[in-house]
N, C-alpha and C positions, 0 to 999 in steps of 0.2 A: 150475296146470296148464300144461304146456309144449305149445306149438303149433309144428309144423313147417310153414313156408310153402313150399309147392311144388305145382306142377301135375302133377308126376311121381309117380304112385302107386308106382312101383318104388322110388324114393328113400325114400318113406315106409315101405314094407315093410322095407327094409334097416335104416333108422334105428330102427324099432320093435323089431326083434330085438336090436340092439345095446343100446339103452337099457333093455330089459327085464332084461338081465343085471345091471343096476345098481339094479333096482327102480324105475326111472323110467317113468312113463306118458306117452306121447306122443299128442297129438291132431293130426289132419290139418286144416289150414286151406288149402283148395285155391284160394287167390286168386293171381292173376298178380302176381308181384313186378316192380317197376320196375327194369330193369337199365340202368345207364349203360354207355357204351362206354369201356373202360379197358383198360390192359395188365396190370392187377394184380387177381388174384382177390379179395384181401382188400378192396381199395377197392370193388369191385363188390358184394361180399357185405355189407359194412358200410353202404354207401349204401342198399341195398335194405332192410336192417334198420331204419335210421333212418326211412325213409319209412313203413314199415309201423307202427313204434311211434307215429308221429304220428297214425295212423288208428285203431289198435286198442289197447285197454287190456289187453294180455295179455303173458305171458312168451312170447317167440318165438325160434325158431331159423330162420335163413336160411342156405342153403348155395349156394356157387358152386363149380364144379369144371371141370377141363379136362384134356385130354391134351396133354402136352408132349413133342415128339419131338426128340431131340438133333440129328440130322442136318438137321432143318428149322429150326434155331435156336429151338426151343421152340414152333413152330407145331403145331397150331392154338391151344394154350394157352387164354386166356380167351375165344377166339372159337370154341371147340369146338362149342357148340350150333348156331351158325350154319353152320359148316363141315359138321357132320353133316347138317343139313337140306338143304344145297345140293349137296354132292358125296358124302356118306355114307362108309361104310367103303371102298367101291370107289375113291373119289377119293383117299383117303389111300394106299391100296395102290398106286395108279397113280403117285403122287408118289414112292414109295419103290421102284418096280420094279427099278431098277438099283443100289440101295443094299445093301451088305453089312452096314453098321452100322445096326442098327434099334433102338437103345436109346431107351427112352421112359419117362415116368412119368405117372401120374395124380396130380393134386393136388386137394385139396378144402379149402376154407375154410368153416368153420361159424361163423356169427356169432350170438351169444346177446344178446338185448336184453330189458330189463325196464323198464317205465315209470319214468321219473325216476331210473334207475340207470345209464344208459349202455349201451354195447355192448362186448363182449369177443369176440375171435375165436380159433379153434383150427385149426391146420393139420394135415392128414393127407396123407401122400405114400406112394405105392407105386411102386417101380421095377420095370421089366420090359423086355419086347421086343415089337416089332410083328411079327406072323406074316406069312407070304407070301400067305395066302389066308384068307378068312372061315371061321371055325370056331365051331360051336355056334349054338343057337337061343334060348338064354335071355338074361337081362340086357337091356340097352338101350344105345343110343348106340354107342360104339366098343368095347364089351365083346367082340364077336366077333373083334377083331384084336389084342387085348392079352393077353399072358401075363405074370403077375406073377413076379418072381424067386422061386424055391422051388417052382414048380409046372410041370407040363407041359400044363396046360389053360388055354384062354382063359377070361376071366370069363364068357363066354356058354356055356361048357361046364360051368359050375359051378352048383350049387344056390345059393340065397341064403345059406344058412349056410356053405357052402364059400367063397363069394366074401367073406363077412364075416371070414374068417380072414386075408385078404390086403389087403382094400380100403383105399383112401385115405379113404373116407367113414367106415369103421369106426374108423380111427386118430383122425380128428378127433372123432368122437362119443365115443370112450373118453376122450380128453383132456378134452373138455367135461364128461362125466359125473363124472370124478374131481374136477374143479374144482368142479362144481355141488354135489356132496355135501358138500364141505368148506366152501363159502361161502354156502350158503343155509340158512335156519332150517327 
């Protein structure tokens, strides 16, 4: 049984839909993961997976994600959760108010761990743009200000299934699922 470690029920819902397509069942383990401060999503995700594996005898998935804005040299990146909690979407829009180049990407690192087998990570990335005003009421985090390439809607204007056609999380989950099906009995 696979367990997704997250306190974010929206992440769990998105992940469940993606992994269902591969016939994989996901359980929610809503424990708070220990996050180190680091500039690298993979380092953060893998460290959290290692700590959780020391406490639980389960197959686990841990994800860390961030919004990387080109004009801001990749900020907020791995600090996205903190930046969202402190200044929110409005704060990011304020930082970009005079910018014409609004290229950004969402990145996710999904780390899979199994007792006594180590940890392996999978990257997902979605490129897009930051809009000039908040749009939509769905999703979470910076979803209302990000439009993925190939769409005219922000993530917050999409249903979960629509978002999963574009999302960084979906890309990481699909890479994981393809690997998992080939490498586990």
